[in-house]
C-alpha positions as CSV (number, residue, x, y, z in Angstrom):
1,M,-18.2,-24.1,-22.4
2,Q,-16.9,-20.6,-24.2
3,G,-14.7,-19.1,-22.4
4,A,-14.3,-15.3,-23.0
5,Y,-11.0,-13.4,-21.3
6,G,-11.8,-11.0,-19.0
7,E,-15.3,-12.5,-18.7
8,V,-16.7,-15.7,-16.5
9,A,-17.3,-19.2,-17.3
10,I,-20.5,-20.5,-16.8
11,V,-20.8,-24.4,-18.0
12,D,-22.1,-27.6,-16.9
13,V,-20.2,-29.4,-14.5
14,Y,-20.9,-32.9,-16.5
15,E,-19.5,-31.3,-19.5
16,A,-16.1,-30.0,-17.7
17,V,-15.4,-33.3,-16.1
18,T,-16.1,-35.4,-19.1
19,S,-14.3,-33.1,-22.1
20,R,-11.1,-32.7,-19.4
21,R,-8.3,-34.8,-21.1
22,A,-4.8,-35.1,-20.7
23,V,-3.7,-33.3,-24.2
24,R,-0.6,-34.0,-25.4
25,E,0.0,-31.4,-28.4
26,F,-1.0,-27.3,-28.1
27,T,-0.4,-24.6,-30.2
28,D,1.5,-21.8,-29.2
29,E,-1.1,-19.1,-28.4
30,P,-0.3,-17.4,-25.1
31,V,-2.4,-17.9,-22.3
32,P,-2.7,-14.6,-20.3
33,M,-1.8,-14.4,-17.1
34,E,-5.5,-12.9,-16.1
35,V,-7.4,-16.3,-16.9
36,L,-4.8,-18.5,-15.1
37,E,-4.8,-15.8,-11.9
38,R,-8.8,-16.5,-12.4
39,V,-8.3,-19.7,-12.3
40,L,-5.9,-20.8,-9.5
41,S,-7.7,-17.8,-7.3
42,A,-11.1,-20.2,-7.8
43,A,-8.9,-23.3,-7.6
44,A,-7.7,-22.3,-4.1
45,W,-11.7,-23.5,-2.8
46,S,-10.4,-26.9,-3.1
47,P,-11.0,-29.2,-0.7
48,S,-8.5,-29.1,1.5
49,A,-8.4,-31.3,5.1
50,S,-8.1,-28.6,8.3
51,N,-7.5,-25.8,5.4
52,L,-3.7,-26.6,5.5
53,Q,-4.0,-26.2,1.3
54,P,-0.5,-28.2,1.1
55,W,-0.1,-27.5,-2.7
56,R,2.8,-25.0,-3.7
57,I,2.5,-23.6,-7.0
58,Y,4.9,-22.4,-9.2
59,V,3.7,-21.3,-13.3
60,L,5.9,-20.5,-16.2
61,T,5.1,-19.1,-19.7
62,G,7.3,-17.0,-22.4
63,G,11.0,-17.3,-21.3
64,P,11.9,-19.5,-17.9
65,L,10.0,-21.7,-19.2
66,A,11.6,-21.9,-22.8
67,E,14.4,-22.3,-21.1
68,L,13.3,-25.2,-18.4
69,K,12.2,-27.3,-21.9
70,K,15.6,-26.6,-23.5
71,R,17.6,-27.9,-20.6
72,A,15.3,-30.7,-20.2
73,L,15.6,-31.6,-23.5
74,E,19.3,-31.4,-23.8
75,R,19.5,-33.6,-20.8
76,V,17.6,-36.3,-23.0
77,T,19.8,-35.6,-25.9
78,A,22.8,-36.5,-23.6
79,G,21.5,-39.7,-22.6
80,D,21.5,-38.0,-18.8
81,P,20.0,-41.0,-16.1
82,W,16.9,-39.5,-14.3
83,D,17.2,-37.8,-11.2
84,E,16.4,-40.1,-7.9
85,R,12.8,-40.6,-7.5
86,E,11.4,-39.3,-4.2
87,Y,8.4,-40.8,-5.0
88,E,7.2,-44.0,-6.5
89,M,4.9,-43.3,-9.4
90,Y,3.2,-46.7,-9.4
91,P,4.2,-49.5,-7.5
92,P,6.6,-52.0,-9.1
93,D,4.4,-54.5,-9.2
94,L,1.1,-54.0,-10.5
95,K,-2.1,-56.4,-10.3
96,S,-4.4,-57.0,-11.9
97,P,-6.7,-55.4,-13.2
98,Y,-4.4,-52.3,-12.8
99,R,-1.9,-53.5,-14.4
100,E,-4.2,-54.6,-17.8
101,R,-5.8,-50.7,-17.2
102,R,-2.4,-49.3,-18.0
103,S,-1.0,-51.5,-20.6
104,A,-4.5,-51.0,-22.6
105,F,-3.9,-47.3,-22.1
106,G,-0.2,-47.7,-23.9
107,K,-2.2,-49.3,-26.4
108,E,-4.9,-46.8,-27.1
109,R,-2.3,-43.3,-26.9
110,Y,0.4,-45.5,-29.1
111,G,-1.9,-46.5,-31.5
112,A,-3.4,-43.0,-31.7
113,L,-0.2,-42.1,-32.6
114,G,0.6,-45.0,-35.1
115,I,3.6,-46.2,-33.1
116,S,3.7,-50.2,-33.2
117,R,4.6,-51.7,-29.9
118,D,8.5,-52.8,-31.1
119,D,9.2,-49.6,-32.7
120,W,11.3,-48.2,-29.6
121,E,12.9,-45.1,-31.2
122,A,9.4,-43.5,-31.6
123,R,8.0,-44.5,-28.9
124,Q,11.0,-42.5,-27.0
125,R,10.2,-39.4,-29.0
126,A,6.6,-39.7,-27.8
127,A,8.1,-40.1,-24.8
128,A,10.7,-36.6,-25.1
129,A,7.7,-34.8,-26.1
130,N,7.3,-34.4,-22.5
131,W,9.5,-32.2,-22.1
132,D,8.5,-29.8,-24.5
133,C,5.3,-29.7,-22.5
134,F,3.7,-30.9,-25.8
135,G,4.5,-27.6,-27.2
136,A,2.1,-25.6,-24.4
137,P,2.8,-22.0,-24.1
138,A,2.1,-22.3,-19.9
139,A,2.8,-25.2,-17.9
140,L,2.2,-25.2,-14.0
141,F,4.9,-27.0,-11.7
142,C,3.0,-28.8,-8.0
143,Y,5.0,-29.2,-5.1
144,I,4.5,-30.6,-1.5
145,D,5.9,-30.6,1.2
146,R,7.9,-33.6,1.9
147,D,6.9,-33.9,5.6
148,M,3.3,-34.0,3.8
149,G,1.3,-37.9,4.1
150,P,-0.8,-39.8,2.4
151,P,-4.4,-37.2,2.8
152,Q,-2.5,-34.2,2.1
153,W,-1.2,-35.7,-0.6
154,A,-4.4,-36.3,-1.8
155,D,-5.6,-32.4,-0.6
156,V,-2.9,-31.7,-3.8
157,G,-5.2,-34.2,-6.0
158,M,-8.3,-32.9,-5.4
159,Y,-6.5,-29.5,-6.2
160,L,-4.9,-30.4,-9.4
161,Q,-8.1,-32.3,-10.5
162,T,-10.4,-28.4,-9.5
163,V,-7.6,-26.4,-12.0
164,M,-8.0,-28.8,-15.2
165,L,-11.9,-28.3,-14.9
166,L,-11.6,-24.4,-14.6
167,L,-9.2,-24.8,-17.0
168,R,-12.0,-26.1,-18.9
169,A,-14.2,-23.4,-18.5
170,E,-11.9,-20.8,-19.7
171,G,-11.9,-23.3,-23.1
172,L,-8.1,-24.3,-22.4
173,H,-6.5,-27.7,-22.0
174,S,-4.0,-29.3,-19.8
175,C,-2.1,-32.0,-19.6
176,P,-1.1,-33.5,-15.6
177,Q,2.7,-34.9,-15.8
178,M,4.0,-36.9,-13.2
179,A,7.1,-37.8,-16.1
180,W,8.9,-34.3,-14.5
181,S,9.6,-35.4,-11.0
182,V,12.1,-37.2,-13.1
183,Y,14.1,-34.1,-14.1
184,R,12.8,-31.9,-10.8
185,K,16.8,-31.1,-10.5
186,T,16.6,-29.0,-13.7
187,V,13.3,-27.6,-12.7
188,A,14.8,-26.2,-9.5
189,E,17.4,-24.6,-11.6
190,I,14.7,-22.6,-13.5
191,L,12.6,-22.1,-9.7
192,H,14.5,-22.7,-6.9
193,P,12.0,-24.2,-4.6
194,P,12.4,-24.6,-0.6
195,D,14.7,-27.1,0.0
196,G,11.4,-29.4,2.2
197,L,9.4,-29.2,-1.3
198,I,8.8,-32.1,-3.7
199,L,7.8,-31.7,-6.9
200,F,4.7,-33.6,-7.3
201,C,4.3,-33.1,-11.0
202,G,4.0,-30.6,-13.6
203,M,1.1,-29.4,-16.1
204,S,1.4,-28.3,-19.5
205,I,-1.8,-25.8,-20.6
206,G,-2.8,-24.3,-23.4
207,F,-4.9,-24.5,-26.2
208,E,-5.1,-28.1,-28.0
209,D,-4.0,-28.4,-31.2
210,V,-7.6,-30.1,-32.9
211,T,-5.8,-31.2,-35.8
212,V,-3.9,-34.0,-34.1
213,R,-5.4,-37.2,-33.4
214,Y,-5.6,-38.8,-30.2
215,A,-6.9,-41.1,-28.2
216,R,-9.6,-40.7,-25.9
217,T,-8.9,-43.8,-23.0
218,G,-12.0,-45.2,-21.7
219,R,-12.6,-46.0,-17.8
220,A,-13.9,-48.9,-16.6
221,P,-17.7,-49.6,-16.2
222,L,-19.2,-48.4,-12.6
223,E,-19.7,-51.9,-11.2
224,E,-16.0,-52.0,-11.4
225,T,-15.1,-49.3,-9.1
226,V,-18.5,-48.5,-7.3
227,T,-20.6,-50.3,-5.2
228,F,-24.0,-48.9,-3.7
229,V,-25.6,-50.3,-0.5
230,G,-28.7,-50.0,1.0
231,F,-30.1,-48.8,-2.1
232,S,-33.1,-49.7,-4.1
233,P,-34.6,-49.8,-7.9
234,A,-37.6,-47.5,-6.3
235,S,-35.8,-45.3,-4.6
236,A,-37.0,-41.9,-3.5
237,C,-35.2,-40.2,-6.4
238,G,-36.9,-42.6,-9.5
239,E,-34.8,-45.1,-11.2
240,T,-32.9,-42.6,-13.3
241,G,-33.0,-39.9,-11.1
242,T,-35.7,-38.2,-12.8
243,S,-38.5,-37.9,-10.7
244,P,-40.2,-34.8,-10.1
245,A,-38.6,-34.3,-7.2
246,W,-35.0,-34.3,-8.2
247,R,-35.6,-32.4,-11.2
248,G,-36.8,-29.7,-8.9
249,R,-33.4,-30.2,-7.8
250,R,-31.9,-30.1,-10.8
251,R,-33.9,-27.0,-11.7
252,G,-32.3,-25.4,-8.1
253,C,-28.6,-26.4,-9.2
254,R,-29.7,-24.0,-12.5
255,S,-31.2,-21.3,-10.8
256,R,-27.6,-20.7,-8.3
257,R,-25.7,-20.9,-11.3
258,R,-27.6,-18.4,-13.1
259,L,-27.2,-17.0,-9.7
260,V,-23.1,-17.2,-10.6
261,E,-23.6,-15.8,-14.2
262,H,-25.6,-12.7,-12.5
263,C,-22.8,-11.5,-10.4
264,A,-20.4,-12.7,-13.1
265,E,-21.9,-9.8,-15.2
266,A,-21.6,-7.4,-12.1
267,D,-17.9,-8.1,-13.0
268,R,-17.6,-10.5,-9.8
269,P,-15.1,-13.0,-10.0
270,H,-16.8,-16.6,-9.5
271,A,-15.2,-17.8,-6.8
272,A,-17.0,-15.4,-4.3
273,A,-20.1,-16.4,-6.0
274,V,-19.9,-20.3,-5.5
275,D,-22.3,-19.9,-2.5
276,P,-25.2,-17.9,-3.0
277,R,-25.5,-17.2,0.5
278,L,-21.9,-14.8,0.2
279,Q,-24.5,-12.4,-1.7
280,E,-27.7,-12.1,0.6
281,D,-26.7,-8.9,2.6
282,R,-24.7,-6.5,0.3
283,G,-24.1,-4.0,3.1
284,R,-21.8,-6.4,5.1
285,A,-18.3,-6.3,4.5
286,H,-17.7,-8.9,1.6
287,P,-17.4,-12.9,3.8
288,L,-13.9,-13.2,1.6
289,Q,-12.8,-9.9,2.1
290,G,-9.0,-10.5,3.8
291,A,-9.0,-13.7,2.0
292,G,-8.0,-12.5,-1.9
293,L,-10.9,-10.6,-2.2
294,D,-11.4,-6.7,-1.3
295,S,-15.5,-5.5,-0.1
296,A,-16.5,-5.3,-3.4
297,G,-16.0,-8.7,-4.3
298,Q,-12.8,-8.0,-6.6
299,W,-9.4,-9.9,-6.1
300,S,-7.2,-7.8,-4.1
301,T,-3.5,-7.6,-4.4
302,H,-2.5,-7.1,-0.7
303,Q,-1.8,-10.4,1.9
304,A,-4.5,-12.3,3.9
305,D,-5.2,-11.0,6.8
306,A,-7.4,-13.7,8.8
307,G,-8.6,-11.6,11.8
308,S,-10.1,-9.0,9.2
309,R,-12.7,-11.7,7.3
310,Q,-16.3,-10.4,8.3
311,G,-19.4,-12.1,7.7
312,H,-22.1,-14.4,8.1
313,I,-20.4,-17.0,6.8
314,Q,-17.3,-19.1,8.6
315,R,-15.5,-20.8,5.9
316,G,-11.8,-21.6,6.2
317,G,-9.9,-18.9,3.6
318,R,-7.5,-19.3,0.9
319,L,-4.1,-17.0,0.3
320,P,-4.9,-14.6,-2.1
321,M,-3.1,-15.4,-5.5
322,R,-0.9,-12.0,-5.3
323,G,1.7,-12.1,-2.2
324,N,0.4,-15.6,-1.9
325,P,4.5,-17.6,-1.7
326,A,2.2,-20.9,-2.8
327,I,2.0,-19.0,-6.2
328,S,5.3,-17.9,-7.7
329,R,7.2,-16.8,-10.9
330,A,10.1,-18.3,-11.6
331,D,13.4,-16.4,-10.4
332,G,11.6,-13.1,-10.1
333,G,10.9,-12.8,-14.2
334,P,8.1,-12.1,-15.6
335,V,6.3,-15.5,-15.8
336,F,2.7,-15.2,-17.8
337,S,3.0,-13.0,-21.6
338,Q,2.0,-9.2,-20.7
339,A,0.8,-9.0,-24.3
340,P,-2.6,-6.3,-24.3
341,L,-6.2,-8.8,-23.7
342,H,-7.7,-8.1,-27.0
343,I,-4.3,-9.7,-29.3
344,M,-4.9,-12.9,-27.0
345,R,-8.1,-14.7,-28.1
346,R,-7.4,-17.2,-30.9
347,D,-7.5,-16.3,-34.0
348,M,-10.1,-13.9,-33.8
349,T,-10.6,-13.9,-37.2
350,N,-11.4,-17.4,-38.7
351,Q,-11.9,-19.6,-35.3
352,F,-14.8,-20.5,-32.2
353,R,-14.6,-22.6,-29.9
354,L,-18.4,-24.0,-29.5
355,G,-19.6,-25.2,-26.6
356,G,-15.9,-24.6,-25.6
357,D,-15.1,-28.0,-26.6
358,L,-15.6,-27.4,-30.4
359,T,-12.9,-26.0,-32.0
360,I,-14.6,-24.4,-35.6
361,A,-14.0,-22.1,-38.1
362,R,-16.3,-18.8,-38.0
363,L,-17.5,-19.0,-41.9
364,G,-19.4,-22.2,-42.3
365,F,-21.8,-23.4,-44.1
366,G,-25.7,-23.4,-44.3
367,A,-27.6,-26.7,-46.3
368,M,-30.8,-24.9,-46.7
369,R,-31.0,-24.0,-50.2
370,L,-28.9,-27.2,-50.9
371,P,-32.8,-29.0,-51.8
372,A,-34.5,-26.2,-53.7
373,G,-34.3,-22.7,-54.5
374,G,-36.3,-21.4,-52.6
375,P,-39.6,-21.5,-51.2
376,G,-42.1,-23.5,-54.5
377,A,-38.8,-23.7,-56.4
378,P,-38.5,-27.2,-57.8
379,A,-36.2,-29.6,-56.3
380,R,-32.9,-29.2,-57.3
381,D,-30.6,-32.6,-58.4
382,P,-29.2,-33.8,-55.8
383,E,-25.6,-34.7,-57.1
384,S,-25.1,-30.6,-57.1
385,G,-25.9,-30.4,-53.8
386,R,-23.5,-33.3,-53.1
387,A,-20.4,-31.9,-55.0
388,V,-21.2,-28.5,-53.0
389,L,-21.0,-30.0,-49.7
390,R,-17.8,-32.2,-50.5
391,R,-16.1,-29.5,-52.2
392,A,-16.7,-27.3,-48.8
393,V,-15.4,-29.6,-46.3
394,E,-12.6,-29.8,-48.9
395,L,-12.0,-25.9,-48.6
396,G,-11.6,-26.6,-44.7
397,V,-15.8,-26.1,-43.9
398,D,-16.5,-27.5,-40.6
399,H,-19.6,-25.8,-39.8
400,I,-22.7,-27.2,-41.5
401,D,-26.2,-25.8,-40.5
402,T,-28.7,-27.8,-41.2
403,A,-32.4,-29.4,-40.5
404,D,-35.0,-32.4,-41.2
405,F,-37.5,-30.1,-42.8
406,Y,-35.0,-28.0,-45.2
407,R,-36.0,-30.0,-48.2
408,S,-37.4,-29.4,-51.5
409,E,-41.8,-29.1,-51.9
410,D,-42.5,-32.6,-52.8
411,G,-40.2,-34.2,-50.4
412,S,-37.7,-35.3,-52.7
413,V,-34.5,-34.6,-51.6
414,R,-33.6,-33.7,-48.4
415,A,-30.8,-31.8,-46.8
416,N,-29.9,-34.2,-44.1
417,T,-30.1,-36.8,-46.9
418,L,-27.4,-35.4,-49.3
419,I,-25.5,-34.6,-46.3
420,R,-25.2,-38.0,-45.0
421,E,-24.7,-39.5,-48.2
422,A,-22.0,-37.3,-49.7
423,L,-19.9,-37.1,-46.0
424,S,-20.8,-40.1,-43.9
425,P,-18.5,-41.6,-42.5
426,Y,-18.2,-37.6,-41.5
427,P,-14.4,-36.2,-40.5
428,D,-13.6,-36.1,-36.7
429,T,-13.4,-32.2,-37.1
430,L,-17.0,-31.5,-38.8
431,V,-19.8,-30.1,-36.3
432,I,-22.8,-30.4,-37.6
433,A,-26.1,-28.2,-36.4
434,T,-29.9,-29.1,-37.1
435,K,-32.7,-27.8,-35.1
436,V,-36.7,-28.4,-34.1
437,G,-39.5,-26.7,-33.1
438,P,-41.6,-25.8,-36.4
439,V,-44.1,-28.8,-37.6
440,F,-44.8,-29.0,-41.3
441,G,-48.1,-30.9,-42.2
442,P,-51.0,-30.4,-44.9
443,G,-52.1,-27.6,-43.2
444,G,-48.7,-25.3,-43.5
445,P,-45.9,-25.1,-40.9
446,R,-47.5,-24.5,-37.0
447,Q,-45.5,-23.7,-33.8
448,G,-44.3,-26.9,-32.6
449,T,-44.9,-28.1,-29.1
450,A,-42.4,-29.6,-26.0
451,A,-43.9,-32.4,-27.3
452,D,-43.3,-32.8,-30.5
453,L,-39.0,-32.3,-29.9
454,R,-38.4,-35.9,-29.1
455,P,-39.5,-37.4,-32.5
456,Q,-38.0,-34.6,-34.5
457,V,-34.7,-34.9,-32.3
458,E,-34.9,-38.9,-33.8
459,A,-35.5,-37.9,-37.4
460,N,-32.8,-35.7,-37.5
461,L,-30.4,-38.0,-35.4
462,E,-32.0,-41.1,-38.4
463,S,-32.0,-39.1,-41.6
464,L,-28.1,-37.5,-40.7
465,G,-27.2,-41.2,-39.8
466,L,-25.4,-40.2,-36.1
467,D,-25.8,-41.2,-32.8
468,R,-25.7,-37.6,-31.0
469,L,-26.0,-34.3,-32.8
470,D,-23.6,-32.2,-32.0
471,L,-25.8,-28.9,-31.7
472,V,-29.8,-28.2,-31.4
473,Y,-31.0,-25.1,-31.9
474,L,-34.9,-24.6,-29.9
475,R,-36.6,-22.7,-33.1
476,I,-39.5,-20.7,-31.7
477,G,-41.6,-19.1,-34.0
478,L,-42.0,-18.8,-37.9
479,T,-41.0,-15.4,-39.2
480,E,-40.9,-12.9,-36.3
481,P,-40.1,-13.7,-32.7
482,P,-42.7,-14.1,-30.5
483,H,-42.1,-11.5,-27.7
484,G,-42.9,-12.5,-24.8
485,E,-43.5,-16.1,-25.2
486,S,-42.0,-18.3,-22.7
487,L,-39.8,-21.2,-24.3
488,A,-38.7,-23.0,-21.1
489,E,-41.3,-25.9,-21.2
490,R,-40.0,-26.6,-24.9
491,F,-36.0,-25.8,-23.6
492,E,-36.4,-27.9,-20.9
493,A,-37.4,-30.8,-23.1
494,L,-34.7,-30.3,-25.4
495,A,-32.3,-30.1,-22.6
496,A,-33.9,-33.5,-20.8
497,L,-32.6,-34.9,-24.3
498,R,-29.6,-33.6,-24.0
499,E,-28.9,-35.2,-20.5
500,E,-30.1,-38.6,-22.7
501,G,-26.5,-38.4,-24.6
502,L,-28.3,-37.5,-27.8
503,I,-27.4,-33.8,-28.4
504,R,-24.3,-32.4,-27.3
505,H,-24.9,-28.5,-26.7
506,L,-28.0,-26.8,-27.2
507,G,-28.8,-23.4,-29.3
508,I,-31.9,-21.5,-29.6
509,S,-33.4,-19.7,-32.3
510,N,-35.4,-16.5,-33.6
511,V,-35.7,-15.5,-30.3
512,N,-35.3,-11.8,-28.4
513,A,-32.9,-10.9,-25.4
514,G,-35.1,-12.6,-22.8
515,H,-35.8,-15.5,-24.8
516,L,-31.7,-16.1,-23.7
517,A,-31.7,-15.1,-20.3
518,E,-34.5,-18.0,-19.5
519,A,-33.4,-20.4,-21.3
520,R,-29.9,-19.7,-19.8
521,T,-31.2,-19.9,-16.3
522,I,-32.4,-23.9,-17.6
523,A,-29.3,-25.1,-19.5
524,P,-26.3,-23.9,-20.8
525,V,-26.9,-21.9,-24.2
526,A,-23.9,-22.6,-26.8
527,A,-25.4,-20.7,-29.8
528,V,-28.0,-18.6,-31.0
529,Q,-29.2,-17.5,-34.5
530,N,-31.5,-14.8,-35.4
531,N,-32.1,-12.6,-38.4
532,F,-29.2,-10.4,-38.6
533,H,-27.0,-9.2,-41.4
534,I,-25.4,-5.8,-42.3
535,A,-28.8,-4.2,-43.3
536,N,-30.5,-6.1,-40.8
537,R,-28.9,-4.9,-37.5
538,D,-32.2,-4.9,-35.0
539,E,-30.4,-8.1,-32.3
540,T,-28.2,-6.0,-31.1
541,A,-29.3,-6.9,-27.6
542,V,-28.9,-10.1,-28.5
543,L,-25.6,-9.9,-29.9
544,D,-24.2,-8.2,-26.8
545,A,-25.3,-10.6,-24.1
546,C,-23.6,-13.4,-26.4
547,T,-21.0,-11.6,-26.3
548,Q,-20.5,-10.8,-23.1
549,A,-21.3,-14.4,-22.1
550,G,-19.3,-15.6,-24.8
551,I,-22.1,-17.5,-27.1
552,A,-21.6,-18.0,-30.7
553,F,-24.0,-16.0,-32.0
554,V,-24.9,-17.3,-35.7
555,P,-27.1,-14.9,-38.1
556,F,-29.2,-17.6,-40.4
557,F,-29.7,-14.8,-43.1
558,P,-26.0,-13.2,-43.5
559,L,-26.8,-12.4,-46.7
560,G,-30.0,-11.0,-46.2
561,G,-31.6,-15.0,-47.7
562,G,-32.5,-13.2,-50.9
563,R,-35.2,-10.8,-49.1
564,A,-33.1,-7.7,-48.4
565,D,-30.7,-5.7,-50.6
566,I,-27.4,-5.6,-49.3
567,D,-26.1,-3.6,-51.8
568,D,-25.8,0.1,-50.4
569,P,-23.9,2.6,-51.6
570,G,-20.7,2.0,-48.5
571,L,-20.7,-2.1,-49.1
572,V,-20.3,-1.3,-52.8
573,K,-17.1,1.6,-52.1
574,V,-15.5,-1.1,-49.7
575,A,-15.8,-3.8,-52.3
576,E,-14.1,-2.0,-55.3
577,R,-11.3,-1.3,-52.3
578,H,-10.6,-4.5,-51.9
579,G,-11.7,-5.9,-55.8
580,A,-14.3,-8.2,-54.0
581,T,-18.2,-8.9,-54.5
582,A,-20.4,-7.0,-52.5
583,R,-21.9,-10.4,-50.2
584,Q,-17.7,-10.7,-49.7
585,I,-17.5,-8.1,-48.3
586,A,-20.8,-8.6,-46.1
587,L,-19.8,-11.5,-44.4
588,A,-16.5,-10.1,-43.9
589,W,-18.0,-7.5,-41.8
590,L,-20.3,-10.2,-39.9
591,L,-16.9,-11.7,-39.3
592,A,-14.9,-8.5,-38.2
593,L,-18.4,-7.6,-36.0
594,D,-17.5,-9.6,-33.0
595,P,-15.5,-12.6,-31.8
596,V,-18.6,-14.5,-31.0
597,A,-20.1,-13.7,-34.7
598,L,-20.5,-17.1,-37.2
599,A,-21.4,-17.1,-40.6
600,I,-23.3,-19.5,-42.5
601,P,-24.1,-18.4,-45.7
602,G,-25.5,-21.3,-48.0
603,T,-25.9,-22.1,-51.8
604,G,-26.6,-24.8,-54.0
605,S,-23.8,-23.8,-56.6
606,V,-19.9,-24.5,-56.2
607,A,-18.8,-21.3,-57.5
608,H,-21.0,-19.4,-55.3
609,L,-19.4,-21.5,-52.0
610,E,-16.3,-20.7,-53.5
611,E,-16.9,-16.9,-53.7
612,N,-18.5,-17.0,-50.1
613,L,-15.5,-18.5,-48.8
614,I,-13.1,-15.6,-50.2
615,A,-14.4,-14.1,-47.1
616,R,-12.2,-15.4,-44.9
617,S,-9.1,-13.7,-46.3
618,I,-10.8,-10.0,-46.5
619,T,-9.3,-8.2,-44.0
620,L,-11.8,-5.1,-43.4
621,T,-9.6,-1.5,-41.9
622,E,-11.1,1.3,-39.9
623,E,-11.5,3.4,-42.9
624,D,-13.7,0.0,-44.6
625,L,-15.9,0.0,-40.8
626,A,-16.6,3.6,-40.8
627,N,-17.7,3.5,-44.4
628,L,-20.1,0.1,-43.6
629,A,-21.3,1.7,-40.1
């Protein structure tokens, strides 16, 4: 779910829902205003009975938010009583099963923080983090008119859920906080809302601090909360919703998702592309014109004029972001950081959000060289391989690329086995990527079929000792990309395994731009792995497509794989300037190439591993890049 600023992130809805959680520790990286505008513009299309849109939203960052945090924490320190409640967060006497669920949540949350039930002071400190928005750099405050009733409060809940899911599409997290309602007067000192509004909640927004432990609260079994009436096991959709007719409907959804992606590539916002019918007639006025979009489908800055909306779809309009009294800045001052977009990205040099929910270092480790030095080479000492893996993790490597077919020629040493033996139980932050596709037999390697993929995925699960694989690439072809060959059948088979829960994210390997476009009509693609390095830049079309979509581009031979000479004069010159090796500069060049570019150099030597990782600290200058162009 990688969200690339300035682009539209297209994500699997199930992923957005299941990856959303209340994050209680954020980094201080600013959130660009245009990202939040995009989120809130799309969220405006949340369900709303009779199109009342009863929410009123204020969004803060920078000085206004810092002042609010300061005043709230001063009240906490002084022991000021809470403001009188304008609504009850929970019934005074919760009955079963709600009482037990709330109690279990408290145990899980404080248990993750290492706070015992009787440590009241520690619990108070943890609760006080609410008033710092858990360190988040942006916060949203949601009001509702006090004359509204329960149906309109339900509208607000659906709106806020939509906001949180769209934030996930941008790679952001959130934490909804009803707790702010008990300090509503302090919030009002900053926001100055009209008297007729009730503060429902705040919402902290930002990038998760992945170094902090958290407890993922479970949900009740489906049978406790849902009752099906009139269904039978032999329903038309099949017992598991995987009948041919149902799969056809799912493919239809994917086709519509691709249409949304196409609209994004044409620089039209996704709120205008949600319904494919909106694009049927390019000659007509945009159906959302006057509701925040101009005739080209761009968000306009003028006040909505309901009478100006033309077109063949009658849909309740929404107020535009700018000029909308429901989306306000605090006290007339700058609410969002206005820093240039290119400096807003998360640590462009060192980190990447794989699939939008797995933060990894952009310099990882490839395990292919662990079993043997190369094709036909003798097996390496397994203990040396385990030592390399342990040292890699000690040095901060959190992305290891492997495959079940990475093994010595005699099969005695296997990369997956070494990884399991050296690192299991795995660190929570470790991402293991593997690949399937080629079949190796007595007659040599051959291109695998869709039927080969399940056994290969299961073999990786078993050899790595995992219940689910973080990232699985579909490798097509053997050495050269098979241009013109469809990957649809095989990728659909792999996507089905993902839907079963065996795989978290999907990737493709040894492909061209056409393959990538084809795969994205079937399922989300989190990463592409191709042959690419400083002496082989033939895959720029694929890299460009990955950049546009926020997909990881992971060269599988970042240093040439021993098959190319990368020590050209320009590289050597830059290396001398930095007091580095040519290989270190080649890796630094790859990381400087694009924020979506990752590198997974492999080795069977601890010394070479440590040498490669020095590339993380090398910053290339404009002169360096010119020498390497």
